Steps between C-alpha positions, in 0.01 A plus 500: 500500500868508589737794495820458300807717456598571139816658363493665156804386301476810278484789749580332835170598665405276795129458568269296718204373296175333606452214252138401443560201271783290356395636160564861610757674281730724701641822357731753665304790648785741423597419138225258385743221410389138525861397569450443875637235734312361801720515810509298817369718780525478875175497693435782741559427866601673819784376714426730792198569713244707310413829666156499337294332231726632223883502481649825616791661683665252734388194303766317301506363148675182381834683480470642852432857390176692531234438233552745214866550588690660209750211498241249382508418128128524422172311500535139611871534566691418811734797474646355181613178671446185297 
């Protein structure tokens, strides 16, 4: 069951969705539209030494900032870099 990023073409909402089957119909959680586009997403990884079992302060994300940094573009993104 993979996770995919979807962008709603109608309202612009970006969501990460767990897809159970290829036959699953995806609708926007915000506006209910079926006009959604599956996006390429970057996998999660750390480029620094983890300070514990989970990412936290001092660990780095793919863009070199801390996980959850306000400069990142959203789920599955690499700070908006393509």
